[in-house]
Residue, then its C-alpha position, 0 to 999 in steps of 0.5 A: x526554483x527554491x524548495x517549496x518547504x522549510x523547517x519549523x518547530x511545533x509545540x507538541x509535534x516537534x520539528x516539521x516541514x511546512x509549505x512555503x508556497x501553495x501546492x496543487x494536487x500532484x505537485x512534486x514537493x521533493x525528490x530524495x535519494x536514500x542515504x542507504x537502502x537494502x532489499x527485503x528478505x524476499x527480494x534477497x532470497x529470490x534475486x528479484x532486485x538489485x542488492x545495492x540500489x534495489x531496482x528490479x533486475x529484469x526491467x533495467x536497461x544497462x550497459x550490459x544489455x540488460x544482463x544481471x551481474x552477479x558478484x563472484x564472491x558473495x553471489x548476490x545479484x546486481x543491475x549492472x557492473x556499476x552497482x556490483x563494483x561500487x566502493x560500498x559493496x567492495x567493503x561489505x562483500x566479504x563481511x556479508x556471510x559472517x554478518x548473516x550468520x551473526x544475525x541468525x545467531x543473535x536473532x536480529x533482523x538481517x535487512x535491518x542489520x545490513x542497512x545499519x551496517x551500510x550506514x556505518x560504512x557510508x559514514x566517513x565517505x558521506x559526511x553531509x549525508x551522515x549529518x542528516x541521518x544524525x538528526x533523526x530521533x531513534x528513541x533508544x530509551x523507549x525501545x524494549x530491551x528485547x529489541x535492542x539485545x540482538x543488535x547489542x550482541x552483534x556489536x559485541x561480536x564485532x568488537x569483543x574488547x568492548x565492555x558489554x555493560x557499556x550503555x547504548x548511546x541515546x542518539x547518533x549526534x547532538x541536537x541541532x537548531x532549526x537554522x542549522x537544520x534548514x542549512x543542512x537540508x538545503x545544501x547540495x548533498x555531497x557525492x558519496x566517496x569511498x569510506x575507510x571501511x571501518x565501522x563503530x559497532x557501538x552505534x549499531x543498536x542506535x541505528x537499528x532504533x533510528x531505522x525502526x522509527x524513521x525508515x521507509x519501505x518500498x513496495x511492488x507497484x501491483x502486489x504491494x509486497x515489500x521490496x526494500x527499506x531505505x533511510x531517507x532523512x528529509x522524508x523522515x522529517x515529515x509529520x504524521x497525520x491520519x488525513x495526510x496531504x502527501x504521498x511518497x513513491x519509492x523507485x529503487x533508492x529514490x523517493x518522490x513526495x507529491x501532494x495528494x490534495x491542495x496544500x496551503x502556504x504554511x500548512x504542514x506537509x504530512x505523510x501517514x505512518x499507519x494503514x488508513x483503513x484501520x480504526x482510530x484505536x488500531x492506528x493509535x496502538x500502532x503509533x504508540x508501539x512503533x513510533x512512540x507518540x499519540x496522534x492528535x490529528x483531527x481524525x483521531x480527536x473525532x469519535x466519528x473519524x471526521x464522518x467515517x464512522x468506521x467503528x459506529x454501532x447503531x444506538x437502539x434507544x435513539x433508533x426507537x425514537x426514530x433518530x439515526x445515531x451511533x455509539x462511538x469510541x472516544x480514544x484517550x491516553x491515560x497513564x501512558x495507556x490507550x483506552x476507549x470510552x464508548x458513547x452515543x453521539x446524540x443521547x450520550x448513553x454509554x451503550x447497553x451490555x448487549x452493545x458492548x458485547x457486540x463491540x467484543x464480537x466485532x473485534x473477535x471477527x476482525x481478529x479472525x479475518x486478520x488470520x487469513x484462514x481463507x488461504x488454507x481452506x477458502x470454501x470452508x472460510x466462505x461458508x463460515x464467514x458468510x453465515x456469521x458476519x452479515x447478520x451483524x450488519x444491521x447494527x453496524x454503520x455502512x462504512x464500518x471496518x468489519x463490513x470492509x474487511x469482510x468483503x475484502x477477505x471473502x473476495x480473496x477467498x473466492x479468488x483463491x478458489x478461482x470463483x472469480x465471478x463471485x469475487x468481483x462483487x465483493x471487490x466492488x463493495x470494498x472499493x465502494x466503502x474505501x472511496x467513502x473512507x478515503x477521499x484522497x487518492x492514497x495507497x490504500x485506495x489504490x490497493x482496493x482498485x488494484x484488486x478489482x482490476x486484477x480480478x476483472x483481468x483474470x475473469x475477462x481472460x477466461x471469457x476470451x479463452x472460451x472457458x466452459x462452465x464460466x458463470x456470470x457476475x451476479x448483480x451488485x448494488x455496489x457498482x454505483x457506489x464504487x464509481x467516482x462522480x466524474x464522467x471523464x471516461x464515458x465509454x460504453x462497451x459492447x459484448x465483443x469489446x469487453x474482454x479487451x477493455x478489461x485488460x486495459x482497465x486492469x492496467x489502469x488500476x494497477x498503476x493508479x498511484x502513478x497518476x502524478x507522473x506525467x510521463x506515465x501513460x497508457x494507450x487504450x483502443x476505442x472505436x478502432x482508434x488508439x488514444x493516449x490517456x495520461x493519468x493527470x488529465x483524469x485525476x479529480x481533486x475530490x474523487x478517485x481517478x476515473x479508471x474506476x468508472x471504466x472498471x464498472x463499465x467493463x464489468x457490465x460489458x462482461x455481464x452482457x457478454x455472459x447473457x449470450x449462451x452457447x447453442x450447444x451447452x447453454x453456458x456463457x459464450x463470447x464468440x458468435x457465427x461470423x456469417x449471421x452474427x446471431x448464434x453464439x458458442x463458448x468454444x470453436x469445437x462446439x461451433x464446428x459440431x453444431x454447424x450441421x444443424x446451424x447451416x440450415x438456418x444460417x443467413x448473411 
């Protein structure tokens, strides 16, 4: 079947990919192997991923019976002999230590330098792939001199005879027209051969810029920590939108791009380059700093962000008239600088001095949350933030970013303090707000539910272990708001079932963005039967997958379980006398010690 996309030119966005036929939610748009990939700093340091293909080392079936292969020369780890003995690594092996030393001396980012170096090594043996990489814009002239300096220094070190005053090339190759572009990206990719091993160091600064603007990062499926960076030329051709219709997933050095909502024929296929939980001004500043353009998508043009109101502050004059309206920022680009002009969406007033002071106060609190001070002293962080931020909520829209990030960081603080029962309600609030802000199943929404699932898993394991002194989860009015409007999963859990079910729910949430993979399934136990549930069956177009409903039901089950108290210490209990099923205990020791009293009234 022909590829469901083609290239076209937009008057302001330039080249972009559009759908040549209608695509449904979950459809595979394309799959692409990277031209070159490298592990992240942490993956290299901790030897968690293959140094060449970036697949996880501990879960790969290989001809070596799963044994990790280590290169005897450079000591880096590989998933097997195929990667360890590849032609690419043979060429780079003896250069890695000098390259690392040069990187440190010159102040360049080592993974970026290594990735650029690998691209140059692949140049001769992979000509068609190199042509695709050469089509990517690096915006060399727009990069700060401080960014280019380390890579120019590395190039000078590798080629001492080169004139340091020589200007850095502005591109890897000449501009190509649309017909050439379509032919280039539709032809079969040539099989990489052995390169000559020679590189042109003058291209290192250009490649560093191309990587900065176009590379994609692979992340851990549960922690979302960076694990790799790769150059994917086809994926880099996708346009950006703050309301994307496509989502990518990287496994090792292979990327899959799928539709996260229905895409009409002729509609641009758009990924996002920013965090979708950021406000418009935050997204625009990041795009101008890293990608060198100002976004004109519908969300950025609308001060309310298409009804999200993530920056909305109550307009007091309108409130005094009995109306509900919000003061919102209109984000503009003037003389190359981003500015915000605030005004009420209804009466048009620019806001009072106190309103603008509130805007500044909100920004200061957000800056404080971004510093993640909860990592050092969670108790102090909780005490300070719970006193300082909630009083502002009466003036903020229910979906304001400060509300979301407050609950996110307080949940993290409670989790770090191991007070999981208090972390869960805040994690539910995060999911409730995120569901309204992010209507499509994007990665940020998955992160929110993953956090909730992990907390449920930890808390339920403590219940199952009979941890003494465990306190119940407080009632939370965010539960109904955190649930989708789907009843696909209508299970009800008893107190005895709750701990086991919550473990399964955690698995659902941690792999929620694998929902598009038909092969991905999870087996859960319900009423003694094993039921295989594939994610696509429960993926709803207008809501997050139904596992979130299961998360809530598990939480309710845990709350019900905690209503049963130990007959000895009056703490929460999850086990009961197997003979009468009426008296509960938190530990086996308490049950044994209480038997002398209980046996007099125990009946079958």
